[in-house]
N, C-alpha and C positions, 0 to 999 in steps of 0.2 A: 454590105456585102449581104451574103446568104446567110440565115439563122433558121434553127430547128427549134420548135418548143414542143414539150411533152410536160405530162403530170408526174410528180414524183410516186413513189411508193405510197407515201400518206394521204395522197388525193388531196392534200391542201394547197402544197407549192408545187408552182411550176418550175421546169428547169429549162433554159434556153442555152443552145449551144451553138458557137460559130469560130470562126479562125481568124484570128488578127495578130497584131503585133503587141509584145509586152517587153519593155526595157530593149529595144533593138533587135528583139529575136522574135520568129515566128512561133505561134503560141495557138493552142486549140483551149478555148475558153468555153467553161461551165458556169451559168449565172443561176442563182437561186435565192429563196427567202427563207426566214424563220417567221415565226407567228409570235412575236413579242418574246419574253424569257423563254430558253431552251428548259433551263432547270429553275426549282423554287427550292428554299429551304424549308424543312420540317423536322419535327422530332422521329425518332427511329420508333418503330413498333410499339411498346405498352406505354411509351409516353405521350401518346395521341389519346390514349384512354383517360376520360374524365375521372372515372370511378377507382382506377387501379392507383394512380398517382397523387402524391402530395403536390401541390401547385408551387411550394418552397423548392421543390427539385428542379424545376425548370431553370431556376438561374444559372446554375453550375453542374449539377450532378448529369442533368438530361443530355445524352449526346444527340447531335444534329446531324443530317445528311441531306446531300443535294439530291433532290428527285426529280424526275421529269415532270415540267410545269404542266403540261396536258398530255397524259399517258396515251391516250387514243391517238394522238397524232404520231405517235413513234419517231419524233424529231430527231433524236440520237442516231436510230437505226439508217433513218434518211440521209441524215446529214454525211454518216459513215458510208453507206452506199455510194453517194454522189462524189464523196472526197477520196475513196479508195483509187491510189495510184497516182494521185495529182502532184505535182512538185511545187507549186506555190501557191498560197491564198490570199486574196485580196478582200479584206473586211470592208463592208460598206453600211455599217450600222449606223442608227441615229447617232449624232455628235453630241451627245452629252455623256455623263456620269453613268446613267442606265445602259445607254449604248455601248460604253465601253466595256461594262460589265458583261454584255451578251457576248460581246467579241471574244472574250476569254471561255465563256460557256462553248460557244461555237469551237474553239480551237481545242478545248478538252476532247471533244467528241472527235474531231477529224484528224488531229496531229498523229495518233497512233497509226492511221491506217495510210496517210500519205507516204510518198516517198521519201527516204532519208536524204537530208541534205548532205553533198559533199563538202568536207573541210569547213570552211566558215562560210558556207554559200547560205544567204540571206533567201528565206522562203516565207516569210510572213510580213504583209503589208496591211497599211491602215489608211483608209479614204477618207480627208476631212472634208466635208462639205456641207452648205447651209440651205440650198434649195435642188430640186431635180430638174434643172435646166442644163441643155446643152454646153455651154459656157461652163457653169459650175461643175459639171461633172468630168469635161475634158480637163478642166483646171486641176481638179482632185487627182484625178489619172496621173498627171503631169508633176506632182508634187508629193507623192506617197511617203507617209511616215509610219510610225510604229504604234501599236496599241499603249494605252497608259495604264499600267498594273496599278498605279496607286489610286486613280479614279475608281477603278473597278473594286478594288478593295474597301474603298469608304462605303460603297454601296453594299459590298457583303456585310460589314459592319454594322450598318443602319437596318439590313435585313434582319440579323441575329438579335439585334438589341429590341427591335419592334416585336419580333416574334417571341423572344423569352419574355420581355416585360408585358406585353399585352396579353399573353396566353395565362401568365400566372395572376394577376389581377383579374383577369375576365373571366377564369374558370371559380376562382374562389367567390367573387361577389354575384357571379350567376347562380351558383349551387347554393350558397346561403341565402340570397333573398328569394330565388324562385320557389326554395323549399318553405318560404314563411308566408308570401304574400300571393294572392292568387288573381288581382287585377292591376299588375304591373303593366301589360299590354306591351311586352317586349320579349322576343324569342330569345334576344342575347342581352345581357347587362356588361356591354363591353368598357374596356379601358383601353387608352393608346397613349403612349408618351407625347403624341402631337394632335390626336382626336381631343383628348380631354382637354388640354387647355384651349381648344378652338371651342370647344362647348362652353369654356369658361367666359370667355368673352360675351357671349350670349348671355348668359345667366347675371353677368355682371352688370349687364345695361338693363336686365329686367328687375333686378335689387334697386338701381337707381330710378327705375320708373316706380317703382312700390313704395319706396321711401320718399319719394317727393312730397314735398307741401307745398302747394301754390301759395306766393304772396301777392298781395293786391299793391298794384304800383298806380302813379298817374302821369299823364302826359299833357304837356299844354300845346294845342294846336291853334295855329293863326293861319287865317287865308287873307290876302291881299287883292286889292282889285287895281291892276294896271290900268284897264282899260274899262269901260261901262259894262260890256257882256262878258270880261273875262275874269278868271280868278286865279290865283296862285296859290298851292299850299306851300307851308315854310315848315322847316323840322326845327325843333328847338334844340338848342346847343347843348341843355344840359340833359337831353335825351329823356329822364325820366325822375321821377322822386319817390319814395316809398309812405312818404308821411303825408297824411291828407292834409292837415292843416297848414304845412308849408306850402304845398300846391295850391292850396286856395288862394293863400297869399301872394303867390306869384301871379294868378289869375286876376286877381285884384288891383295888382300893380300894374299890369300891362293893360287892363281895362282902361286904365285913366286916358291912355294914350288915345289920340284920335288918328294919327298917321305912323306909317312904316317908314323908317329912313334907311335909305341905302348906304352902308358904311363902306363897302368894298364890291368891286366886280374884279375878278381875275380870270385869266383864260389861258388854260394851258393844253398844248397837243400832248395826249398820251398814247400809249401802245399795248395794244393787247397781243402778247406774242403766240407764235404759232405753236403747235404741239411740238414736245420731243418725238423722235421716231418711236414706234409703239413696240413694247416687250409682253410679255406674255401675262403678266399681273395686270397691265392696264388695258388689254384685251379682254382678260376674265371681268373687270370691274365694269366696262362700259357695256359687255355682254348681259350683265346682270341689270344693270342701273337702266341702261336705255334699249336694249333689245328683249329684255325679259326672259333671257336664257340662263339657267341655272350654270355655274362653272364647269362641272362634269360634262353636260349635254354641249357647252360651246367650246370644250376642249377636244371633244370627240369629233365635232364638225370641223375644228382646225386642222386635226391631225387627218381626215378624209380629204380636205382641200390640198394640204400638203402632200399628200402620197398621190394625188392626181395632178399634181405640176401646177397648182392654181396660185398657192402663196410658198414662202419660203418657210423654213422650219419653226415650229410654232412654241417651241421652249426656248426662251431665252430671255436673260436677265438685262441685255445690253440696250441701251438706248441711244447709242451713238453709231454713225454709218463709219465703216473705215473709209481712210481716204481713197482707196483705189475703187469704192463701190461705184458700179455703173448707173448713177441715178437717172441720166438720161434715157439710156436703154430701156429701163424699167417703165418711164414716163410715157415713152413712145408706143410700149404696147398697150396704153390706154386711150390713144389718140382717135380712136374711131368707136368709142363707147357712147351711144347718145346722152346719157347722164351727164357726162362730164367730158366730153370732147371739146367743145368752147375753152373751158377753162386749160386743159392740158395743151392744147395747141397755141393758147395764147402764151403760157408758160415756155414752151419751147421756141417761140419765135422771139420772146423778150429775153430769154434767157432765166434760166432757174436761180433760186436764192440757196445758198448753201445752209442745209439742215442745221438746226442749234447743236451745241456740243453735249452731248449728254453722257451717259454713264457706262464706261465701256467694262464689261464682266470679262471680256476674253474667251466667251463662250461661242455666239452665234451672232450675226448682223440681227438688226431689228426685224420684226416682222413685215415681210413686202409682199404686195403683188407679182407674181413673176411671169404670168401670162394674161391676156383678157378672158373675159368670161361674159354670159349673157344670163339673164334670169332664168331662161327657158333651160340653160345648159345645168345650173345648180339648183335651182328650185328651193322654194321655202325659206329654211333658216340658213341654209348653204349658202344662198344668193346675200341674205342680210349680213352675214357676217364677212363675207367677201367685200360687199360694198362698203362696209366702215372700213376694213382694213386698207382697201382702195383709197377711199376719201381721205382716212388718217395719212397716207403715204404722200397724196397729192398736195396736202397742207403742209406738210414738213418741209416741202421745197417751193412753197407760196411765199409772197410776203406776210409781213406782221400786218395785222390790224389797226389801224391809225384813226383817232377821232379827238374831236376838240372839246375839253370839258371846261363848261363855264360854270364858276361858282359865285352866286351874288349873296354877300351877309347883310343882314338886316337888324335894325336895333328897333325894338318895340317897348318903350320906357328904358328901362335899365336891361331888359333882358335881351338877349342875341337869338337871332335865327337865321336859318340858312336854305336856298335852295340850289339845287344842281342840275344842269343839263348837258346832254351830250349829244354831239353831231358827230356822225361817221364821215370822214375825209377820204379815206381809202379802206375799203372793206377786206382787203387783202384774202387771208387764208378763210376768212368766215363765208366767202362765195362757196366754197366746194362742203365747208361744214356750218350750214346757215343755224344751226343750233346753239353755235358760239357767239353770234351776232350781237352787236351791241343793241339793247331794246330801244324802240323808238321811243321818246318821251314828247311830253309836250313842249313847244319850243318857248325859251325864256324871251321876256321882254328886252328890247334895247334900251339901258339905263346905263346912268353913270353915279359916281360917288356923290352924296348930297342929295339925290332925286328922293322925293316923297310919294309914298304911294297910300291912298285911303284903306282903312281895315275893314273887311269884310266882316269877319268875325274871330272872336278868340274864345276857344271853349276848353275844358278840362275833360280828358277822356280817362274814364277807369277801366283799367286792365290788369289780367292778372298773369303771373310768369307759369309756364307751361312746360309739363315734364318733356324729357327727352322720347324720341320714339325707339321702338326696337331697332337692332342693328339691321341694316340691309346687308346681302350678300357682299355688294361693293365695299361696304365700310368693313366688314368682317375680312375681307381679302387684304384691304390695306392695313389692318390691324396684325395680321398674321405676318405679313411682309415686314412690317416696322418691328416686331418682336422676334423674327427667325424663326416660327413655327412654320415649319414643312417648307418644301423647294416650289419653284414655279410649276412644276410637274406634280407634285402631290399636293397642293393646295385643294384644288377641286376634289381630291378624292376624300380629305378630312372632312371637308364641309359636305359631300354627299352621305358620310358614314353616320354623322351626327342627325342626318334628316332620317336615314333607313332605320336607323336605330330606336326612332321614336323619343330623339331626346330633345328635337326641335321640330316646329312646323312651320312650312313656307307660306306666310299671309300673303296679301295683296301688296303690290308694290316690291314684292320678293323680301320682306321683311321675315327675320328668325325670331318665333315666339317660342322660347324653351316650354317645354311639357313639365307636369307635374314630376314626373321621373327624372328630367332632365335637372331641375333645380334642386331637386332632394340629393341627387347623387354629387353635384358640385358642393352645397352646402356641406354635405358630410365629409368631403375632401377638405375642405377648408377646416372644419371644427378637428379633423383627426393630423393631417399633413399638409399645408398649404402648398407646398411645393409641387406636389402630385397635379396639381390644377392649374398654377401660377405659369406663367410662360418661359419665366428665368431660367429654370433647369434645363429644358427643353432646347434654349436658344443656346446655351453653354455645349450642350452635346452637339448641336449643328455645326458649331464652330470648330469642335475637336475632329468632327468628320470632315468637314473641310481641309483642315490640316492634314490629314490623312491623305487627302486627295492632292494636296501638294506635295506630299513627300515630306512634310515638316512634324509628323506624328506617327508613334508606332501603333500599327493596327491592333495589335494583341494588346499593348497597354492601354489603349483607350476602353477596348472592349472590356476587359478585366475590370477597369476602374469603375466604368460605367454601370455594370452589372454589380458590382459590391455595393454601390450608392442604393440601387434600387432594391436587390435583397434586403438590405437593412431598411429600407421604407417599407417592404412588402411586410415584413415580419411584424413591425410597429402597426401597420394598417390592420393585421389580422387580429392583434392584441387589443385594438381600440375600436374594433367593427362596432361595438355595442353604441358607441356616439352616433355613427351613421346610423344604426338601427331605431334609434330614437326618434329620427327625422321620418324614418319610413314608416313607422307605427301612425304616426299622425295622418300621414297622406295615403296610405294602403290599408286596406283590408286583409285579415288572415286567411289563408287556404280555408279554412273550416267554416269561414262566414260567407264564402264567395262560390257563386255558382248555383247551378239547378239538380235536384237528385235527378239521376238517369238511369244507373244500371246497378246491379247488386255485387257487392264484393265476395269473392270466393273464399275468404277466410273466415269473416264474421257474418256473412249473408246479409250487412245491412247495405242501405242505399249508399253509393257513391255521388260525389257531386261533379258535374261537368262545367269546368271551368273554360270559358271560350276566348278570355284575353289571351292574346298570344304569350307565351306557345301554349296552344288548347290543351288540355290534360284532365285526368279525371283523379279525383283526390277522396281517400277513405279516412274521415275525420276519427272514426272508432280506432282503425289499425295506424293511422298516422302515415299511411303509405299514400305516394303520388306515382300515377302511370303515364306516361306521355303517351301521345297519339298521333297518327298523321296529321301533317298539317294542310291549310288553304283547301278546307272541304268543310261540307256538314257531317256530323256524328249524330246517330238517332240509336235508340235501343233496336237491337235484331230479334223480333218475334218473340222476347224473353226464353230465348233459347241458350243452354250454357255449354262451355268448354266442357270435353269428357275427361279432360286432365288435370284440372283445378278449380271447376265448378264457378267460374267468374262467368257472370252473363256477357252474351258476345254483343257487340255494337258494330253498326253498319258507318263506313266512311263512304261518302259519295263526293264527287267533284260536280254534279249537276246531271241534267235529265240528258244532255248531249256528252257527257263523260263516263267516266268508268267508276265503278264501286265495288266494294267487297267487304266481306265480314271480317272482324279480328276480334281476339281476345285478348282484354287490357293487359292480362299477366305474361301469357305466352310473347305478346309483342313487345315487352320489355326485358323477358327473362326466357330467351329460346329454347324449348323443350328437345330438341333435337340436335346432335353435334353438326348436322349439315345446313342449319338454320343460323340466322344472323339477328341481332337485334333491330327491330322495324321492319318485321315482316308479318303480314296478314295471314289468315287463312287460306287465301289464293298462292301462298310459298309454303304452306306447311305441309311436311311428308308423312303426318300421322296416318297409318295405312288402314282405318276404317271410320274415322270421321267424316259424317256426310258433308262437311264443309270444307274440307280439306282438298289440296290440289291432287293428292292420290284419287279423289271420288270424284273432282269437277273437271280436272285437266283433260284437254281433248287432243291437242298436238303442238308441236314446235309453232312458234312466232315466225309469221311470213316476213318479217323483216330485221328482228335483233338477232343476236346470235345465241343468247341465253334465255330468253323468254318462253315462255308455255302459254298458250291462249286457254283461258278458264271460263267456265260458262259462269255467268253470271245469274244464279237461280232467283234473284230478286226483279230481274229486270221484265219479266212477263207483264202485259202481252207483247211488248215490243222487245221479243228477246236479244241477247246478243252476249256475246263471250268477248273477253279483253286479256291483253298481254299482262302477265304479272311483273314485267319487267320495264317494257316502254310505252306509248301511248296509243298503240294499235287498238282498234276496237272493229270487232267483225257483226254486223247486224244481221240475223237471221230469223227465218219462220215467223213473221208478225201476225200477229192472231192466233198463235196456236195455243191449245189449250194446256199442253203440257210438253217440255224437253226434259230428256233424262240423259246423263251419260251412261252409255252401255259398257259392261265389263268385255265386250267383244272389241277387236282391233280389225282396222283396215289391213287386208291382205297387201294392198300396193304401197301404202306409205305409212303403216303402223300409227295412224293417229286412231283415236277412240271412236268407235259408232256412236250416233245419237239418236235416240228413240224420240220420233215427235208425234203429237196427238193433238190434231186439228179438230175445231168445231165443225161440225157438218155442214153448217149454212156459209163458213168461210174457208172451206179447205180449198187450197190451190193445188193438191195433188189430183193426178188423173183419173177418171173413172170413178168420181165421188167418193175416191177413200179417203179416209181422216187419220190413218195410221201408216207411218213408213220408217222404217229404220235403214241408217246408210251412214255413209264417210261423208262429211261436208266438203273434203276436199275433192273425192273422186266419184260419186254418184251424181250420175246426170239428171236424175229427179229432183235432187238440190239444186242445181246448177243456177237457176233464174233466182233463188230464196237468199242466196248469202251475197253479202255487199260489205267491201273493207272500208273502213273510215279511221280517222285519227281523233283522240280526245279533242274537245273543243279548246283545251287551255292545258299547258305542259306545267305542272306546279313543280319548282326548283325545290321547294322544301320537303315534297313528298320523296322518300326514299326509292333510288331506282334500283339498286342491287346489283351487284357483282356475284361471281362465283359459278361453281358448276351447275352445269345443267342437270335441273332434278326431276325426275320422273314422277307419274302418279303414283306409282310403286303398288300396282295392284293389278292382278289379272296375269295369268301365265304367257309369259312370253313377251310382257310389254317391255318396251326398251326406253331408256332415259329420255325424259322432254319430249316424247312422240315425235323423235327424230324422224325425218323423212327417210326411206330405205335407200341406202346408196346404190341399190339395183332397180331403181326406179326407171321408167322410160326416159329418153332423151327430151322428149316434149313435156314432161309434167311441170318444170316452171312455166313454160308457155302456158300450158292448160290452166295453171293457178291464176296467171295474170288474167287471164280471159274470164274466170270466174270473178276475181275481184275488181274489176274496172265498174 
């Protein structure tokens, strides 16, 4: 039928409306979406301040509250506007525990504004589906259930545990170690109940490599010549010996023999089984090991393929297809793809094999292709992952691979040797997964028991045992699954976290090599409390969370019991931190010995050192004070100028020649001098009324894009002059090659922006009539129209604070309005004119 679509009030979610039938009655439908979790758990008010709260209070005293996960989306308001006056709600969220949790977040938002049900009338329905196909969606609509409160509670419990435990340990150890050492090169020294055991696996392998001592061993190798120009290499049945003299004795004995005698010939038909149906963990393993994709990246691609309808739900622990699953229907979808059309058509005509019986976790069917796709449609990594999922699915309904294995046993003197040959009799699933095929080997000679073959050579090979290699992502995923660390959904997140925090680096072959910081942290945990890093305690917690989901454990009791355990561990950790600090002292340099002298301290007037390692900061060794700086840019001294408030030398932060830059006072940046300023503001946001570097003196007008920003002159940018928004990444280039640009105390009558005085060199002046000086509004003055160009900063730096809050004016000049706000009485075509100027 007919459907109308429109954007919701948040601009992110579409709303589709149509008329249809619902439970046998005519109904008007509204369908929309959410962007992940509607709400997130966080501490209230002061408990988010690292400086005001003892981390120990986070275990029990600190109250938590649900906040909007993304306030800019105003998702709650959007849901309430669309849900107002509705009679029923059908929840089509992802069918896992996280999806169940989002169901109740949506219900909390919309139930208060929906029509009240009459008597026992049912108004809440839950759709259970595993793929976005017509069949699955219609089937889900015909079998609507109810949202599962217990599964949602298990997610609430996990969120609260991870928040309280992670924040307490992270805040304590970050403040403790960053206050002492300057070359840690990590902006956050984090702890996580799942993240830390994940790191522990990587460091455990590193320790084995470091402690490995190679041993020498000897192998006896024999070659026989069944025919004149052919030779056959035999494997020694003893495999190897670690004593040189004994190895030499075996060599001497076998060298006395002239021929090798065939003791037995056996032939066996063997089977290489087709794979089990694909679940999340196996998909992530293969993506890392064979496709070279990190788990986080692979999961993002799988989610995109799912939402586009190409594959079934990618988060599942199940490796067994339900009895009523339409395997043939899925297979028919792939009958025209040139890569596997022949294999698929042969299977459909000869009959498919029932997939092997795997594990049924009761969540979702295995990951399966749901519709045909081409490489041109999906492109790059999307196609590579889709191709693997499809080949894996076809393999699960293909025949097993069968081969004939021939084993010939020889005796040379008293010693036994063997050679094995394999011949494929039926390739089965290896046709569609050729990387699993039986490797071709040299054919074995036809022989019988008692046959004699001349010996070509017998020699002793000296070898050494080799250490294990660093863990691959695929091996780490296997260990995490085995020990119950994380879920199929969160495993990629934990691995990504230890990479992002500079605890491990990803080497060639996607091997995870721990950094110095990662190694010291894990060794420190082992020294203080091994259970903080061993997988056992988190595995036990995961089992308790699963019991909550099954309705077999009480949410509050599990939460209280687990937090009590970790609170005790935290206090012991704090009391014993000296043990970890001893390890830190060996590996890292103290703040006073790190960095290079840059700017003078306003208190002692000695040079402070600039520490470039993340997080970059300034440290005064005389006062023993550390000052944080904006991240992801360069810092240099700003003309040896000083802040009029505290006498600290100013420094200049820059994101590069194509980006923005601004001066800042290190002390003011960390200790805001005025009530309307927040920590982390530079001079371009400072409301000092007379300082020549402040917003009050250099602010020109309201940003043309963001709500709270002010365009501020970058007085260091000449001769390629520019002004930049002090909130967002808008940059306005103007007056190139001007000799001088100043912000005037006068304001524009039309838009209330500050006027600018521009002084050009006579030889390069673009002004009419050979003039070199002009004063006017960059928004409104027609003389300036062709000299102004709007751009965006080359990079957006997430670590650099963006700032919220009320719009602040330049604070100077009679009649000045806050933020250079455009006059509400401006001509209607004013915005069109602005657009013309900034094209």
